[in-house]
C-alpha positions as CSV (number, residue, x, y, z in Angstrom):
1,M,-8.9,-10.4,-12.2
2,I,-7.9,-7.5,-10.0
3,V,-8.3,-7.7,-6.2
4,T,-7.9,-4.3,-4.3
5,I,-7.0,-4.2,-0.7
6,D,-7.1,-0.7,0.7
7,G,-6.9,0.5,4.3
8,V,-5.4,2.8,6.9
9,A,-1.6,2.9,7.6
10,A,-0.2,-0.2,9.3
11,S,-3.4,-2.2,9.0
12,G,-1.6,-5.1,7.6
13,K,-2.3,-4.4,3.9
14,S,1.1,-5.6,2.6
15,S,1.3,-8.8,4.6
16,V,-2.4,-9.7,3.8
17,S,-2.0,-8.8,0.1
18,S,1.1,-10.9,-0.2
19,G,-0.7,-13.9,1.5
20,V,-3.7,-13.6,-0.8
21,A,-1.5,-13.2,-3.9
22,R,0.5,-16.3,-2.9
23,A,-2.7,-18.3,-2.4
24,L,-4.0,-17.2,-5.8
25,G,-0.7,-17.7,-7.6
26,V,-0.5,-14.1,-8.8
27,P,1.7,-11.0,-8.1
28,Y,0.8,-8.5,-5.5
29,V,1.4,-4.8,-6.1
30,S,2.3,-2.3,-3.4
31,S,1.2,1.1,-4.5
32,G,2.6,2.6,-1.3
33,L,6.1,1.8,-2.3
34,L,5.8,4.2,-5.3
35,Y,4.7,7.0,-3.0
36,R,7.5,6.2,-0.6
37,A,10.0,6.2,-3.5
38,A,8.7,9.6,-4.6
39,T,9.2,10.9,-1.0
40,L,12.7,9.5,-0.7
41,L,13.7,10.9,-4.1
42,A,12.3,14.3,-3.2
43,Y,14.3,14.3,0.1
44,E,17.5,13.3,-1.7
45,A,17.0,16.0,-4.4
46,G,16.1,18.7,-1.8
47,L,12.7,19.2,-3.2
48,A,9.5,19.8,-1.3
49,P,6.3,17.8,-2.2
50,H,4.7,20.9,-3.7
51,D,7.8,21.9,-5.7
52,P,6.8,22.0,-9.5
53,A,10.3,20.5,-10.2
54,L,9.5,17.3,-8.4
55,L,7.3,15.6,-11.0
56,P,9.8,16.2,-13.9
57,H,12.5,14.9,-11.5
58,L,10.6,11.7,-10.8
59,E,9.7,11.1,-14.5
60,A,13.4,11.3,-15.4
61,Q,14.4,8.6,-12.9
62,P,14.9,5.0,-13.9
63,L,12.5,3.8,-11.2
64,R,11.1,0.3,-11.4
65,L,8.6,-1.5,-9.1
66,E,9.1,-5.3,-9.2
67,P,5.8,-6.9,-8.0
68,L,6.2,-10.4,-6.7
69,A,3.7,-12.6,-4.7
70,G,6.1,-12.7,-1.8
71,G,6.9,-9.0,-1.6
72,N,7.7,-6.0,-3.8
73,R,11.1,-4.7,-4.6
74,L,11.9,-1.2,-5.7
75,W,14.8,-0.3,-8.0
76,L,16.4,3.0,-9.1
77,G,18.5,1.7,-11.9
78,D,20.8,-0.9,-10.2
79,R,20.2,0.6,-6.7
80,E,17.6,-1.2,-4.6
81,L,15.4,1.2,-2.6
82,T,13.2,-1.3,-0.9
83,A,14.8,-0.9,2.5
84,D,15.6,2.8,2.1
85,V,11.9,3.8,1.8
86,Q,11.0,2.2,5.1
87,S,12.1,4.9,7.4
88,A,10.5,7.3,9.9
89,A,11.6,10.2,7.8
90,V,9.7,8.8,4.8
91,D,6.7,8.0,7.0
92,A,6.6,11.6,8.1
93,G,6.7,13.0,4.5
94,V,4.8,10.5,2.4
95,S,1.3,11.9,3.2
96,A,2.3,15.3,1.9
97,V,3.6,13.7,-1.3
98,A,0.5,11.6,-1.8
99,A,-1.7,14.7,-1.3
100,Q,-0.3,16.2,-4.5
101,P,-2.7,15.4,-7.4
102,E,0.0,15.4,-10.0
103,L,2.0,12.9,-8.0
104,R,-1.0,10.7,-7.4
105,A,-1.5,10.7,-11.2
106,W,2.1,9.7,-11.7
107,V,1.6,6.7,-9.4
108,D,-1.7,5.8,-11.0
109,R,-0.3,5.8,-14.5
110,R,2.4,3.3,-13.4
111,L,-0.1,1.0,-11.7
112,R,-2.6,1.0,-14.6
113,A,0.2,0.0,-17.0
114,L,0.5,-3.3,-15.1
115,T,-1.0,-6.4,-16.6
116,P,-3.6,-8.3,-14.5
117,P,-4.2,-10.6,-12.7
118,F,-2.8,-9.2,-9.5
119,V,-3.6,-8.2,-5.9
120,V,-3.0,-4.5,-5.3
121,E,-2.9,-2.7,-2.0
122,G,-3.0,1.0,-1.1
123,R,-5.4,3.8,0.0
124,D,-7.7,4.3,-3.0
125,M,-7.1,1.4,-5.3
126,G,-10.7,0.3,-5.3
127,T,-12.1,3.8,-5.6
128,A,-9.8,5.9,-7.9
129,V,-7.3,3.6,-9.5
130,F,-9.1,0.4,-10.3
131,P,-12.8,1.1,-9.9
132,Q,-13.5,-1.9,-12.3
133,A,-11.8,-4.4,-9.9
134,Q,-13.9,-7.5,-9.4
135,A,-13.1,-7.8,-5.6
136,K,-12.5,-5.0,-3.1
137,F,-11.6,-5.0,0.5
138,Y,-10.7,-2.4,3.1
139,L,-8.6,-3.1,6.2
140,T,-8.8,-1.2,9.5
141,A,-7.8,-1.6,13.1
142,S,-7.4,0.7,16.1
143,A,-4.3,3.0,16.2
144,R,-3.0,1.1,19.3
145,V,-3.2,-2.3,17.6
146,R,-1.5,-0.9,14.5
147,A,1.2,0.8,16.6
148,G,2.0,-2.4,18.4
149,R,2.5,-4.3,15.1
150,R,4.7,-1.6,13.8
151,A,6.8,-1.4,17.0
152,A,7.6,-5.1,16.5
153,E,9.2,-4.2,13.2
154,R,11.0,-0.9,14.2
155,P,13.0,0.3,17.2
156,E,10.4,2.9,18.2
157,A,8.1,3.3,21.2
158,V,4.5,2.2,20.8
159,A,3.1,5.5,22.1
160,E,5.2,7.5,19.6
161,I,4.1,5.3,16.8
162,E,0.5,5.5,17.8
163,A,0.6,9.3,17.9
164,A,2.2,9.4,14.5
165,L,-0.4,7.0,13.1
166,I,-3.3,9.1,14.4
167,R,-1.7,12.2,12.7
168,R,-1.2,10.1,9.5
169,D,-4.8,8.9,9.6
170,E,-6.0,12.6,9.7
171,R,-3.7,13.6,6.8
172,D,-4.8,10.5,4.7
173,R,-8.5,10.9,5.4
174,A,-9.3,12.3,1.9
175,Q,-7.5,9.4,0.1
176,S,-8.3,6.6,2.5
177,V,-12.1,6.0,2.1
178,P,-13.5,2.5,1.4
179,A,-15.2,1.9,-1.9
180,P,-19.0,1.6,-1.4
181,E,-18.9,-2.1,-2.5
182,A,-15.7,-3.0,-0.5
183,R,-15.9,-5.4,2.4
184,V,-14.5,-3.7,5.5
185,I,-12.5,-6.0,7.7
186,D,-11.3,-5.1,11.3
187,T,-7.9,-6.9,11.5
188,G,-7.6,-6.2,15.2
189,P,-9.1,-9.4,16.5
190,L,-7.8,-11.6,13.6
191,S,-4.6,-13.3,12.9
192,L,-2.8,-12.6,9.6
193,Q,-4.0,-15.9,8.3
194,G,-7.5,-15.2,9.6
195,V,-7.6,-12.0,7.5
196,I,-6.2,-13.8,4.4
197,D,-8.8,-16.6,4.8
198,T,-11.6,-14.1,5.2
199,I,-10.7,-12.5,1.9
200,L,-10.2,-15.7,0.0
201,A,-13.6,-16.9,1.2
202,D,-15.2,-13.7,-0.1
203,L,-13.7,-13.8,-3.6
204,P,-16.0,-14.3,-6.6
205,Q,-16.7,-18.0,-7.3
206,G,-13.8,-19.6,-9.3
207,A,-11.2,-17.0,-8.2
208,A,-10.2,-18.5,-4.9
209,P,-7.8,-21.5,-4.9
210,A,-9.1,-25.0,-4.5
211,R,-8.8,-26.2,-1.0
212,T,-7.6,-29.7,-0.2
213,S,-8.4,-31.7,2.9
């Protein structure tokens, strides 16, 4: 089966998806890493997101996403990009890259080539990429809550991160819409395990792991 977990920036999609995937014993797929990789490669090549040379440049790169239950790794040949794409500069540019239809199609082709079962997280996995998914979820939380979580991971002030997230939400609005049948979960009042348990409990019968006492 395919489980999609969409949501706004810094809503906990990666951690939740990884936890759900581990519980199910399947890989989890981070679509956002591919957009981040495209943004990083554009910067390194001196190309703007709307530059017509960007897509051919990306298609010529030996880029590989390694989906694992415990976390995704991103490779450009023998060079690992996983840490490089998690930067404020990439944060600032990724929305512009993701807004380009041809680049979204590039990411979508790579995702659809993967073999289920898996848990996939992103912005529009349940709407545009895997509308046939058997289970769909959408994570949200206030900008302040999300900023606090991100500040714990990066040496940046909460207020600055919150302002950046609000701007990001506005830019991502067109892509970040819940599927009509998705269960929307406010992660603000819940622990990470609480969100994971909520999703596992809501999966179709037979999909969730057996629980032992």
